[in-house]
SEFI-499785 format. One record per atom (N, C-alpha, C, O, CB): residue in one letter; x, y, z. Coordinates in Angstrom, 1 decimal, always signed. Glycine has a CB too. Layout:
// residues N
<site "A", <X, Y, Z>>,
...
***
This chain:
// residues 70
<site "M", <-85.5, +10.3, -14.8>>,
<site "M", <-84.4, +10.8, -15.4>>,
<site "M", <-84.2, +10.2, -16.9>>,
<site "M", <-84.4, +9.0, -17.2>>,
<site "M", <-83.3, +10.5, -14.4>>,
<site "F", <-83.8, +11.1, -17.7>>,
<site "F", <-83.7, +10.6, -19.1>>,
<site "F", <-82.2, +10.3, -19.5>>,
<site "F", <-81.3, +11.1, -19.2>>,
<site "F", <-84.3, +11.6, -20.1>>,
<site "L", <-81.9, +9.3, -20.0>>,
<site "L", <-80.6, +8.9, -20.4>>,
<site "L", <-80.7, +8.4, -21.9>>,
<site "L", <-81.7, +8.4, -22.6>>,
<site "L", <-80.1, +7.7, -19.4>>,
<site "K", <-79.6, +8.0, -22.4>>,
<site "K", <-79.6, +7.4, -23.8>>,
<site "K", <-79.1, +6.0, -23.7>>,
<site "K", <-78.3, +5.7, -22.8>>,
<site "K", <-78.6, +8.3, -24.9>>,
<site "I", <-79.6, +5.0, -24.7>>,
<site "I", <-79.1, +3.7, -24.6>>,
<site "I", <-78.5, +3.4, -26.0>>,
<site "I", <-79.0, +4.0, -27.0>>,
<site "I", <-80.3, +2.7, -24.3>>,
<site "R", <-77.5, +2.6, -26.0>>,
<site "R", <-76.8, +2.3, -27.2>>,
<site "R", <-77.6, +1.2, -27.9>>,
<site "R", <-78.0, +0.2, -27.3>>,
<site "R", <-75.2, +1.9, -27.0>>,
<site "H", <-77.8, +1.4, -29.2>>,
<site "H", <-78.6, +0.3, -29.9>>,
<site "H", <-77.8, +0.3, -31.4>>,
<site "H", <-78.1, +1.1, -32.3>>,
<site "H", <-80.2, +0.7, -30.0>>,
<site "N", <-76.8, -0.6, -31.5>>,
<site "N", <-76.0, -0.7, -32.6>>,
<site "N", <-75.3, +0.6, -32.9>>,
<site "N", <-74.4, +1.0, -32.1>>,
<site "N", <-76.9, -1.2, -33.7>>,
<site "D", <-75.6, +1.3, -33.9>>,
<site "D", <-74.9, +2.6, -34.3>>,
<site "D", <-75.9, +3.8, -33.9>>,
<site "D", <-75.5, +4.9, -34.0>>,
<site "D", <-74.4, +2.7, -36.0>>,
<site "D", <-77.1, +3.5, -33.4>>,
<site "D", <-77.9, +4.5, -32.9>>,
<site "D", <-78.0, +4.7, -31.4>>,
<site "D", <-77.7, +3.7, -30.7>>,
<site "D", <-79.1, +4.4, -33.5>>,
<site "A", <-78.4, +5.7, -30.8>>,
<site "A", <-78.7, +5.9, -29.5>>,
<site "A", <-80.1, +6.5, -29.3>>,
<site "A", <-80.5, +7.5, -29.9>>,
<site "A", <-77.5, +6.8, -28.8>>,
<site "S", <-80.9, +5.7, -28.5>>,
<site "S", <-82.2, +6.2, -28.2>>,
<site "S", <-82.4, +6.8, -26.9>>,
<site "S", <-81.6, +6.5, -26.0>>,
<site "S", <-83.2, +5.1, -28.4>>,
<site "L", <-83.4, +7.7, -26.8>>,
<site "L", <-83.6, +8.4, -25.4>>,
<site "L", <-84.5, +7.4, -24.6>>,
<site "L", <-85.5, +6.8, -25.2>>,
<site "L", <-84.4, +9.9, -25.5>>,
<site "V", <-84.1, +7.1, -23.3>>,
<site "V", <-85.0, +6.3, -22.4>>,
<site "V", <-85.2, +7.1, -21.2>>,
<site "V", <-84.4, +7.9, -20.8>>,
<site "V", <-84.2, +4.7, -22.1>>,
<site "E", <-86.4, +6.8, -20.6>>,
<site "E", <-86.7, +7.4, -19.3>>,
<site "E", <-86.5, +6.4, -18.3>>,
<site "E", <-87.3, +5.4, -18.3>>,
<site "E", <-88.0, +7.9, -19.3>>,
<site "V", <-85.6, +6.5, -17.2>>,
<site "V", <-85.4, +5.6, -16.2>>,
<site "V", <-86.6, +5.7, -15.2>>,
<site "V", <-86.8, +6.8, -14.7>>,
<site "V", <-84.0, +5.8, -15.6>>,
<site "L", <-87.2, +4.6, -14.9>>,
<site "L", <-88.4, +4.7, -14.1>>,
<site "L", <-88.1, +4.5, -12.6>>,
<site "L", <-88.8, +4.9, -11.7>>,
<site "L", <-89.5, +3.6, -14.6>>,
<site "D", <-87.0, +3.8, -12.3>>,
<site "D", <-86.6, +3.5, -10.9>>,
<site "D", <-85.2, +4.0, -10.7>>,
<site "D", <-84.2, +3.4, -11.1>>,
<site "D", <-86.7, +1.9, -10.5>>,
<site "L", <-85.1, +5.1, -10.1>>,
<site "L", <-83.8, +5.7, -9.8>>,
<site "L", <-82.9, +4.9, -8.8>>,
<site "L", <-81.7, +5.0, -8.8>>,
<site "L", <-84.0, +7.0, -9.3>>,
<site "T", <-83.6, +4.3, -7.9>>,
<site "T", <-82.8, +3.5, -7.0>>,
<site "T", <-82.1, +2.4, -7.6>>,
<site "T", <-81.0, +2.1, -7.2>>,
<site "T", <-83.7, +2.9, -5.9>>,
<site "Q", <-82.6, +1.7, -8.6>>,
<site "Q", <-81.9, +0.8, -9.4>>,
<site "Q", <-80.7, +1.4, -10.2>>,
<site "Q", <-79.6, +0.7, -10.3>>,
<site "Q", <-82.9, +0.3, -10.4>>,
<site "L", <-80.9, +2.5, -10.6>>,
<site "L", <-79.9, +3.2, -11.4>>,
<site "L", <-78.7, +3.5, -10.5>>,
<site "L", <-77.6, +3.4, -11.0>>,
<site "L", <-80.4, +4.5, -12.0>>,
<site "F", <-79.0, +4.0, -9.2>>,
<site "F", <-77.8, +4.3, -8.4>>,
<site "F", <-77.2, +3.2, -7.6>>,
<site "F", <-76.2, +3.3, -6.9>>,
<site "F", <-78.1, +5.3, -7.5>>,
<site "D", <-77.9, +2.0, -7.7>>,
<site "D", <-77.4, +0.8, -6.9>>,
<site "D", <-76.3, +0.1, -7.8>>,
<site "D", <-76.7, -0.5, -8.9>>,
<site "D", <-78.6, -0.2, -6.4>>,
<site "P", <-75.2, +0.1, -7.3>>,
<site "P", <-74.1, -0.6, -8.2>>,
<site "P", <-74.1, -2.1, -8.2>>,
<site "P", <-73.3, -2.7, -9.0>>,
<site "P", <-72.7, -0.2, -7.6>>,
<site "F", <-75.0, -2.7, -7.5>>,
<site "F", <-75.3, -4.2, -7.6>>,
<site "F", <-76.4, -4.5, -8.6>>,
<site "F", <-76.4, -5.6, -9.0>>,
<site "F", <-75.7, -4.7, -6.4>>,
<site "A", <-77.2, -3.5, -8.9>>,
<site "A", <-78.3, -3.8, -10.0>>,
<site "A", <-77.7, -3.7, -11.4>>,
<site "A", <-77.2, -2.7, -11.8>>,
<site "A", <-79.5, -2.8, -10.0>>,
<site "Q", <-77.8, -4.7, -12.1>>,
<site "Q", <-77.4, -4.8, -13.5>>,
<site "Q", <-78.2, -4.3, -14.5>>,
<site "Q", <-77.7, -4.0, -15.6>>,
<site "Q", <-77.2, -6.1, -13.9>>,
<site "Q", <-79.5, -4.0, -14.2>>,
<site "Q", <-80.5, -3.6, -15.1>>,
<site "Q", <-81.3, -2.6, -14.4>>,
<site "Q", <-81.3, -2.5, -13.1>>,
<site "Q", <-81.3, -4.7, -15.6>>,
<site "V", <-82.1, -1.7, -15.2>>,
<site "V", <-83.0, -0.7, -14.6>>,
<site "V", <-84.2, -0.9, -15.4>>,
<site "V", <-84.1, -1.2, -16.6>>,
<site "V", <-82.3, +0.8, -14.5>>,
<site "M", <-85.4, -0.5, -14.9>>,
<site "M", <-86.6, -0.4, -15.6>>,
<site "M", <-86.6, +1.0, -16.3>>,
<site "M", <-86.4, +2.0, -15.7>>,
<site "M", <-87.9, -0.6, -14.6>>,
<site "A", <-87.0, +0.9, -17.6>>,
<site "A", <-86.9, +2.1, -18.4>>,
<site "A", <-87.9, +2.1, -19.6>>,
<site "A", <-88.3, +1.0, -20.0>>,
<site "A", <-85.6, +2.3, -18.8>>,
<site "R", <-88.3, +3.2, -20.1>>,
<site "R", <-89.2, +3.2, -21.2>>,
<site "R", <-88.5, +4.0, -22.2>>,
<site "R", <-88.0, +5.1, -22.1>>,
<site "R", <-90.6, +3.8, -20.8>>,
<site "V", <-88.4, +3.3, -23.4>>,
<site "V", <-87.7, +3.9, -24.5>>,
<site "V", <-88.7, +5.0, -25.1>>,
<site "V", <-89.9, +4.8, -25.2>>,
<site "V", <-87.4, +2.7, -25.6>>,
<site "H", <-88.2, +6.1, -25.5>>,
<site "H", <-89.0, +7.2, -26.2>>,
<site "H", <-88.7, +7.2, -27.5>>,
<site "H", <-87.8, +7.9, -28.0>>,
<site "H", <-88.8, +8.4, -25.6>>,
<site "A", <-89.5, +6.5, -28.3>>,
<site "A", <-89.4, +6.4, -29.8>>,
<site "A", <-90.8, +6.6, -30.4>>,
<site "A", <-91.7, +5.8, -30.1>>,
<site "A", <-88.8, +5.1, -30.2>>,
<site "G", <-90.9, +7.6, -31.3>>,
<site "G", <-92.2, +7.7, -32.0>>,
<site "G", <-93.2, +8.5, -31.1>>,
<site "G", <-92.7, +9.2, -30.2>>,
<site "G", <-92.9, +6.3, -32.3>>,
<site "E", <-94.6, +8.5, -31.3>>,
<site "E", <-95.4, +9.2, -30.5>>,
<site "E", <-96.1, +8.3, -29.6>>,
<site "E", <-96.8, +8.9, -28.7>>,
<site "E", <-96.2, +10.0, -31.3>>,
<site "E", <-96.1, +6.9, -29.7>>,
<site "E", <-96.8, +6.1, -28.7>>,
<site "E", <-96.0, +5.9, -27.4>>,
<site "E", <-94.8, +5.8, -27.5>>,
<site "E", <-97.1, +4.9, -29.3>>,
<site "L", <-96.5, +5.8, -26.4>>,
<site "L", <-95.9, +5.5, -25.1>>,
<site "L", <-95.5, +4.1, -25.1>>,
<site "L", <-96.4, +3.2, -25.2>>,
<site "L", <-96.8, +5.8, -23.8>>,
<site "Q", <-94.2, +3.8, -24.9>>,
<site "Q", <-93.7, +2.4, -24.9>>,
<site "Q", <-94.0, +1.8, -23.5>>,
<site "Q", <-94.1, +2.5, -22.5>>,
<site "Q", <-92.1, +2.3, -25.4>>,
<site "D", <-94.0, +0.5, -23.5>>,
<site "D", <-94.2, -0.2, -22.3>>,
<site "D", <-92.8, -0.3, -21.6>>,
<site "D", <-91.8, -0.5, -22.3>>,
<site "D", <-94.8, -1.5, -22.5>>,
<site "P", <-92.7, -0.2, -20.3>>,
<site "P", <-91.5, -0.4, -19.4>>,
<site "P", <-90.8, -1.7, -19.7>>,
<site "P", <-91.4, -2.7, -19.8>>,
<site "P", <-91.8, -0.3, -17.9>>,
<site "A", <-89.5, -1.6, -19.8>>,
<site "A", <-88.6, -2.8, -20.1>>,
<site "A", <-87.3, -2.8, -19.2>>,
<site "A", <-86.8, -1.7, -18.9>>,
<site "A", <-88.3, -3.0, -21.7>>,
<site "P", <-86.7, -3.8, -19.0>>,
<site "P", <-85.4, -3.7, -18.3>>,
<site "P", <-84.3, -3.4, -19.4>>,
<site "P", <-84.3, -3.9, -20.5>>,
<site "P", <-85.1, -5.1, -17.4>>,
<site "C", <-83.5, -2.5, -18.9>>,
<site "C", <-82.4, -2.1, -19.8>>,
<site "C", <-81.1, -2.3, -19.1>>,
<site "C", <-81.0, -1.9, -17.9>>,
<site "C", <-82.6, -0.7, -20.3>>,
<site "A", <-80.1, -2.9, -19.7>>,
<site "A", <-78.8, -3.1, -19.1>>,
<site "A", <-78.0, -1.8, -18.8>>,
<site "A", <-77.9, -0.9, -19.6>>,
<site "A", <-78.0, -4.0, -20.2>>,
<site "K", <-77.6, -1.6, -17.6>>,
<site "K", <-77.0, -0.3, -17.2>>,
<site "K", <-75.7, -0.2, -17.9>>,
<site "K", <-75.3, +1.0, -18.0>>,
<site "K", <-76.7, -0.2, -15.7>>,
<site "A", <-75.0, -1.2, -18.5>>,
<site "A", <-73.8, -1.1, -19.2>>,
<site "A", <-74.0, -0.3, -20.5>>,
<site "A", <-73.0, +0.2, -21.1>>,
<site "A", <-73.3, -2.4, -19.5>>,
<site "Q", <-75.2, -0.3, -21.0>>,
<site "Q", <-75.5, +0.3, -22.3>>,
<site "Q", <-76.0, +1.7, -22.2>>,
<site "Q", <-76.2, +2.3, -23.2>>,
<site "Q", <-76.5, -0.5, -23.1>>,
<site "L", <-76.3, +2.3, -20.9>>,
<site "L", <-76.8, +3.6, -20.7>>,
<site "L", <-75.7, +4.6, -20.5>>,
<site "L", <-74.6, +4.4, -20.0>>,
<site "L", <-77.5, +3.5, -19.5>>,
<site "F", <-76.0, +5.8, -21.0>>,
<site "F", <-75.0, +6.9, -20.9>>,
<site "F", <-75.8, +8.3, -20.8>>,
<site "F", <-77.0, +8.3, -21.2>>,
<site "F", <-74.0, +7.0, -22.1>>,
<site "F", <-75.3, +9.3, -20.4>>,
<site "F", <-75.9, +10.6, -20.3>>,
<site "F", <-76.1, +11.1, -21.7>>,
<site "F", <-75.3, +10.8, -22.6>>,
<site "F", <-75.1, +11.7, -19.3>>,
<site "P", <-77.1, +12.0, -22.0>>,
<site "P", <-77.3, +12.6, -23.3>>,
<site "P", <-76.1, +13.4, -23.6>>,
<site "P", <-75.9, +13.7, -24.8>>,
<site "P", <-78.7, +13.5, -23.4>>,
<site "S", <-75.3, +13.9, -22.8>>,
<site "S", <-74.1, +14.6, -23.2>>,
<site "S", <-73.0, +13.8, -23.8>>,
<site "S", <-72.1, +14.3, -24.3>>,
<site "S", <-73.6, +15.3, -22.0>>,
<site "G", <-73.1, +12.5, -23.6>>,
<site "G", <-72.2, +11.6, -24.0>>,
<site "G", <-71.3, +11.0, -23.0>>,
<site "G", <-70.7, +10.0, -23.2>>,
<site "G", <-71.4, +12.2, -24.9>>,
<site "E", <-71.3, +11.5, -21.7>>,
<site "E", <-70.6, +11.0, -20.6>>,
<site "E", <-71.2, +9.7, -20.2>>,
<site "E", <-72.4, +9.4, -20.2>>,
<site "E", <-70.6, +11.9, -19.4>>,
<site "E", <-70.2, +8.8, -19.7>>,
<site "E", <-70.7, +7.4, -19.2>>,
<site "E", <-71.2, +7.7, -17.8>>,
<site "E", <-70.9, +8.7, -17.2>>,
<site "E", <-69.5, +6.2, -19.2>>,
<site "L", <-72.0, +6.7, -17.2>>,
<site "L", <-72.5, +6.7, -16.0>>,
<site "L", <-71.4, +6.7, -14.9>>,
<site "L", <-70.4, +6.1, -15.1>>,
<site "L", <-73.3, +5.7, -15.9>>,
<site "P", <-71.6, +7.3, -13.8>>,
<site "P", <-70.5, +7.3, -12.7>>,
<site "P", <-70.3, +5.9, -12.2>>,
<site "P", <-71.2, +5.2, -12.0>>,
<site "P", <-70.9, +8.1, -11.5>>,
<site "R", <-68.9, +5.6, -12.1>>,
<site "R", <-68.5, +4.3, -11.8>>,
<site "R", <-69.1, +3.9, -10.5>>,
<site "R", <-69.3, +2.7, -10.3>>,
<site "R", <-66.9, +4.2, -11.7>>,
<site "C", <-69.4, +4.8, -9.5>>,
<site "C", <-69.9, +4.3, -8.3>>,
<site "C", <-71.4, +3.7, -8.5>>,
<site "C", <-72.0, +3.1, -7.6>>,
<site "C", <-69.9, +5.4, -7.2>>,
<site "W", <-72.0, +4.0, -9.7>>,
<site "W", <-73.4, +3.5, -10.0>>,
<site "W", <-73.4, +2.1, -10.6>>,
<site "W", <-74.4, +1.4, -10.6>>,
<site "W", <-74.1, +4.4, -11.0>>,
<site "V", <-72.2, +1.8, -11.1>>,
<site "V", <-72.1, +0.6, -11.9>>,
<site "V", <-71.1, -0.5, -11.5>>,
<site "V", <-71.2, -1.7, -11.8>>,
<site "V", <-71.8, +1.0, -13.4>>,
<site "D", <-70.2, +0.0, -10.6>>,
<site "D", <-69.1, -1.0, -10.1>>,
<site "D", <-69.3, -1.3, -8.6>>,
<site "D", <-69.1, -0.4, -7.8>>,
<site "D", <-67.5, -0.4, -10.3>>,
<site "P", <-69.7, -2.5, -8.3>>,
<site "P", <-70.0, -2.8, -6.8>>,
<site "P", <-68.7, -2.8, -6.0>>,
<site "P", <-68.7, -2.8, -4.8>>,
<site "P", <-70.8, -4.3, -6.7>>,
<site "H", <-67.5, -2.8, -6.7>>,
<site "H", <-66.2, -3.0, -6.0>>,
<site "H", <-65.5, -1.7, -5.9>>,
<site "H", <-64.4, -1.6, -5.5>>,
<site "H", <-65.4, -4.0, -6.7>>,
<site "Y", <-66.3, -0.5, -6.4>>,
<site "Y", <-65.7, +0.8, -6.4>>,
<site "Y", <-65.7, +1.3, -4.9>>,
<site "Y", <-66.6, +1.2, -4.2>>,
<site "Y", <-66.4, +1.7, -7.4>>,
<site "A", <-64.6, +1.8, -4.6>>,
<site "A", <-64.3, +2.3, -3.1>>,
<site "A", <-64.0, +3.9, -3.3>>,
<site "A", <-63.0, +4.3, -3.8>>,
<site "A", <-63.0, +1.6, -2.4>>,
<site "A", <-65.0, +4.6, -2.9>>,
<site "A", <-64.8, +6.1, -2.9>>,
<site "A", <-63.6, +6.6, -2.1>>,
<site "A", <-63.4, +7.8, -2.0>>,
<site "A", <-66.0, +6.8, -2.4>>,
***
């Protein structure tokens, strides 16, 4: 799944490699690969708090808040 990550005033496209981490509200980070330039970047942990959808929407609260009750 592709999301964007906030970097200061810029937002870069990242590929989330482990969707179970993304959907787990107890996981604070996900393994992702930043897509910048033409070289394939190494996977690195990214804070879920900095991720958002390419449309500009925030991640669903049930993915980031372990105390969220549906």
